[in-house]
VOGU-3710 file (C-alpha; in Angstrom, 3 decimals, decimal comma):
1> mtitaqmvkd> -61,618/-53,005/19,977  -60,836/-56,727/20,014  -62,333/-58,592/17,057  -63,505/-61,969/18,356  -64,019/-65,176/16,412  -67,729/-64,978/17,241  -67,974/-61,514/15,653  -66,303/-62,810/12,500  -68,663/-65,786/12,406  -71,730/-63,551/12,874
11> lrdmtgagmm> -70,624/-61,277/10,034  -69,952/-64,258/7,758  -73,400/-65,673/8,563  -75,015/-62,339/7,777  -73,197/-61,610/4,529  -71,720/-64,810/3,126  -68,300/-63,130/3,008  -65,062/-65,083/3,482  -63,424/-65,330/6,898  -60,480/-63,022/6,152
21> dakkalteag> -62,726/-60,487/4,404  -65,090/-60,492/7,379  -62,209/-59,998/9,814  -60,760/-57,144/7,746  -64,166/-55,485/7,487  -64,625/-55,588/11,260  -61,128/-54,220/11,780  -61,741/-51,369/9,324  -65,084/-50,624/11,011  -63,725/-50,749/14,554
31> gdmeaavdwl> -65,996/-53,653/15,440  -69,207/-51,921/14,270  -71,252/-54,709/12,640  -73,412/-52,513/10,396  -70,422/-50,462/9,240  -68,594/-53,736/8,510  -71,513/-54,888/6,346  -71,366/-51,597/4,433  -67,587/-51,947/3,979  -68,039/-55,428/2,500
41> rtkglakaak> -70,771/-54,173/0,200  -68,606/-51,342/-1,149  -66,032/-54,006/-2,042  -68,681/-56,130/-3,727  -68,170/-58,885/-1,154  -71,659/-58,987/0,355  -75,298/-58,210/-0,178  -77,287/-56,081/2,246  -77,847/-57,994/5,469  -81,320/-57,824/6,966
51> kadrvaaegl> -81,756/-57,341/10,691  -84,154/-60,276/10,659  -81,090/-62,478/10,153  -80,073/-61,698/13,725  -83,332/-62,688/15,387  -83,135/-64,253/18,840  -86,685/-64,120/20,279  -89,379/-66,796/20,189  -93,146/-66,449/20,400  -96,025/-65,790/18,019
61> vgvlvaggrg> -97,518/-63,057/15,877  -101,308/-62,923/15,960  -103,438/-61,260/13,248  -107,142/-60,480/13,179  -109,411/-58,613/10,750  -112,817/-57,109/11,467  -114,451/-55,142/8,669  -112,046/-52,546/7,346  -109,525/-52,827/10,191  -106,793/-55,356/10,788
71> vavevnsetd> -104,353/-55,703/13,689  -101,170/-57,635/14,309  -99,515/-58,222/17,688  -96,282/-59,897/18,747  -96,066/-61,785/22,024  -92,609/-63,128/22,837  -91,673/-66,170/24,878  -88,313/-67,572/25,923  -88,576/-70,818/23,951  -90,268/-72,077/20,826
81> fvaknadfqa> -91,711/-74,913/22,921  -93,987/-72,451/24,730  -95,161/-71,003/21,397  -96,736/-74,419/20,764  -98,479/-74,408/24,150  -102,309/-74,208/23,985  -102,450/-71,768/26,941  -99,924/-69,451/25,288  -101,839/-69,582/22,005  -105,071/-68,737/23,850
91> lvrgvtaaal> -103,276/-65,735/25,381  -102,109/-64,533/21,969  -105,624/-65,002/20,564  -107,135/-62,923/23,373  -104,528/-60,177/23,131  -105,021/-59,942/19,365  -108,795/-59,607/19,780  -108,292/-56,873/22,387  -105,969/-55,033/19,991  -108,859/-54,354/17,591
101> gagdiealka> -110,102/-51,695/19,988  -106,721/-50,304/21,058  -104,868/-47,417/19,473  -101,358/-48,271/20,659  -99,386/-50,741/22,764  -100,028/-48,930/26,072  -103,779/-48,818/25,404  -103,627/-52,514/24,550  -101,946/-53,381/27,861  -104,748/-51,551/29,675
111> atmdgktvae> -107,524/-53,129/27,570  -109,626/-55,874/29,124  -109,805/-59,549/28,209  -111,639/-62,196/30,228  -112,345/-59,732/33,038  -108,767/-58,526/33,541  -106,356/-56,221/31,765  -104,091/-57,577/29,066  -101,097/-56,763/31,309  -102,640/-58,789/34,158
121> altgaivtig> -103,463/-61,678/31,815  -99,842/-61,704/30,652  -98,568/-61,779/34,244  -100,953/-64,618/35,041  -99,761/-66,602/32,027  -96,141/-66,166/33,120  -97,006/-67,704/36,493  -99,053/-70,515/34,957  -96,705/-71,460/32,140  -93,505/-70,741/34,034
131> enmtlrrmag> -91,669/-68,773/31,374  -91,101/-65,065/30,864  -93,257/-63,443/28,177  -93,561/-59,941/26,767  -96,126/-58,098/24,710  -93,650/-56,461/22,386  -95,599/-54,494/19,778  -98,785/-54,039/17,785  -99,658/-52,481/14,445  -102,810/-51,961/12,415
141> vsgdavaayv> -104,090/-50,965/9,004  -107,443/-49,754/7,713  -109,108/-49,633/4,309  -112,208/-50,613/2,388  -110,995/-54,184/2,871  -108,140/-55,816/4,775  -106,590/-59,186/3,908  -104,509/-61,261/6,334  -101,966/-64,016/5,838  -99,975/-66,048/8,359
151> hnaaadgmgk> -96,783/-67,845/7,358  -95,646/-70,882/9,378  -98,979/-70,909/11,209  -98,978/-72,516/14,658  -102,770/-72,162/14,926  -105,517/-70,229/13,172  -104,536/-66,559/12,915  -101,090/-66,870/14,474  -97,602/-67,927/13,457  -94,031/-66,781/12,895
161> igvlvavrga> -94,906/-64,122/10,282  -98,171/-62,199/10,133  -99,147/-59,913/7,251  -101,988/-57,436/6,764  -102,761/-55,616/3,519  -105,358/-52,844/3,343  -106,844/-51,827/-0,006  -109,189/-49,155/-1,340  -111,838/-50,654/-3,599  -113,558/-54,016/-3,803
171> dqgigkqiam> -111,133/-56,836/-2,987  -111,871/-59,903/-5,098  -108,917/-61,871/-3,730  -105,944/-59,755/-4,760  -105,433/-58,645/-1,133  -104,574/-62,172/0,036  -102,200/-62,645/-2,909  -100,421/-59,378/-2,092  -100,239/-60,398/1,584  -98,525/-63,637/0,553
181> hvaaaaplal> -96,151/-61,575/-1,613  -95,332/-59,341/1,377  -94,546/-62,384/3,525  -92,104/-63,669/0,893  -90,552/-60,416/-0,372  -90,387/-58,482/2,941  -90,653/-54,927/1,540  -89,343/-52,168/3,791  -92,063/-49,660/2,882  -95,070/-49,113/0,645
191> seadldpvvv> -93,371/-46,577/-1,630  -90,146/-44,618/-1,974  -91,715/-41,710/-0,070  -92,433/-43,991/2,899  -88,860/-45,259/3,293  -86,837/-44,216/6,331  -84,534/-41,382/5,108  -81,684/-42,895/7,157  -81,995/-46,179/5,225  -82,024/-44,306/1,902
201> ereravqtqk> -78,966/-42,218/2,731  -77,059/-45,251/3,991  -77,753/-47,088/0,736  -76,782/-44,028/-1,303  -73,493/-43,772/0,595  -72,715/-47,454/-0,052  -73,551/-47,216/-3,757  -71,590/-43,977/-4,165  -68,460/-45,397/-2,546  -68,787/-48,637/-4,513
211> aleenaasak> -69,228/-46,821/-7,837  -66,260/-44,520/-7,183  -63,975/-47,432/-6,235  -65,051/-49,442/-9,291  -64,461/-46,433/-11,511  -61,013/-45,799/-10,029  -60,054/-49,425/-10,751  -61,413/-49,339/-14,307  -59,088/-49,272/-17,310  -61,361/-46,616/-18,823
221> pkpeavihnn> -62,633/-44,426/-15,969  -65,784/-42,414/-16,568  -66,109/-38,720/-15,699  -67,358/-38,245/-12,113  -70,406/-36,427/-13,491  -71,478/-39,667/-15,183  -71,048/-41,533/-11,899  -73,152/-39,058/-9,921  -75,753/-38,232/-12,571  -76,293/-41,635/-14,182
231> iipgrmrkff> -74,798/-44,651/-12,421  -75,718/-43,868/-8,811  -79,304/-42,755/-9,612  -79,703/-45,952/-11,655  -78,544/-48,093/-8,756  -80,857/-46,251/-6,371  -83,801/-46,887/-8,698  -82,971/-50,587/-8,574  -82,801/-50,409/-4,773  -86,247/-48,785/-4,598
241> eevtllnqkf> -87,620/-51,485/-6,918  -86,288/-54,151/-4,562  -87,462/-52,745/-1,211  -90,743/-50,873/-1,853  -93,924/-52,917/-2,165  -95,488/-50,968/-5,027  -92,343/-51,282/-7,150  -91,479/-54,915/-6,423  -92,064/-57,565/-9,072  -95,254/-59,412/-8,116
251> vmnpditvaq> -94,348/-62,951/-7,006  -97,544/-64,306/-8,584  -96,608/-62,714/-11,928  -93,040/-61,314/-12,122  -93,851/-59,617/-15,453  -95,699/-56,861/-13,579  -95,181/-54,866/-10,388  -97,364/-55,161/-7,315  -98,818/-51,725/-8,099  -99,795/-52,910/-11,587
261> aakeagveia> -101,335/-56,104/-10,184  -103,455/-54,060/-7,775  -104,527/-51,657/-10,515  -105,543/-54,513/-12,820  -107,626/-55,932/-9,964  -109,351/-52,569/-9,500  -107,892/-51,698/-6,096  -105,284/-49,391/-4,587  -103,006/-50,521/-1,768  -103,590/-48,288/1,256
271> gfvrmavgeg> -101,004/-49,845/3,560  -99,489/-53,047/4,879  -97,969/-54,593/7,982  -95,417/-57,384/7,990  -94,534/-58,582/11,470  -92,054/-61,406/12,072  -91,327/-62,916/15,477  -88,199/-61,432/17,032  -87,583/-59,017/14,162  -84,857/-56,539/15,066
281> iekekedfaa> -83,929/-58,237/18,344  -80,235/-58,971/18,275  -78,719/-62,009/19,908  -76,334/-61,304/22,767  -73,251/-63,473/22,350  -69,864/-63,879/23,964  -66,866/-65,565/22,464  -66,281/-69,123/23,704  -63,278/-68,259/25,886  -65,185/-65,480/27,645
291> evaktlgh> -68,138/-67,797/28,169  -65,933/-70,454/29,782  -64,224/-67,856/31,962  -67,596/-66,513/33,069  -68,778/-70,007/33,962  -65,644/-70,583/36,055  -66,173/-67,272/37,809  -63,120/-65,486/36,392
//
């Protein structure tokens, strides 16, 4: 596969690696971006790159809480300009309210708002505003109490990042603080048990390869049993502390974990949602030469 300058630039932007290292990583990985990131990490040349770094979509995330239930929805638009449009914001507000009574995205599209289905309202907004829009996803949490937080708010209850945190017990304000923590720290899951097994195994593979290469280059290599029984488990524990909400250091008080902060406040975290506009949507790019050729019709 041909490694283009754009691919090298994208990998450098994602990882902070040098140009030649990025090119070599892509060559070794046959052009596979994620495999190239892993290759750089095994060489100690990059940190884990988050998919959110490759976001291309615009739009808004809306959040709404009623009693012990909270919902978050993402409505995408083509440009950020439309996200600031009052009609678009009214659409997002209506869709979010309809989501409180919907169990999934298909039920939400069929739900009614202002005398029409959400799907019909979306189609009408496309005609009125003149830009393509999509209702991409929804998520919800339930508990004795649910706290919501919106980061980079465009209007009340909607913005670029929406967070919901559900707790068991009487919430005296800790829920909002944890929601703000989630917005900043972007945990992948509530606990180790909730992590995607594919993500865990990928991280274990990276840490194993990295530890073995470091050991092979060491002047005093350790027995492989030490690598597998001590070093790799230690690195995985650190990984779990970084990516699971309960084990992360609480941004409001880094001396304790989020789980400890919740316990001290007399609550238990039942679940959370963190939804960022365009998360996981990858930008489609061509190298400059191909773009020019396409424009000229070649």
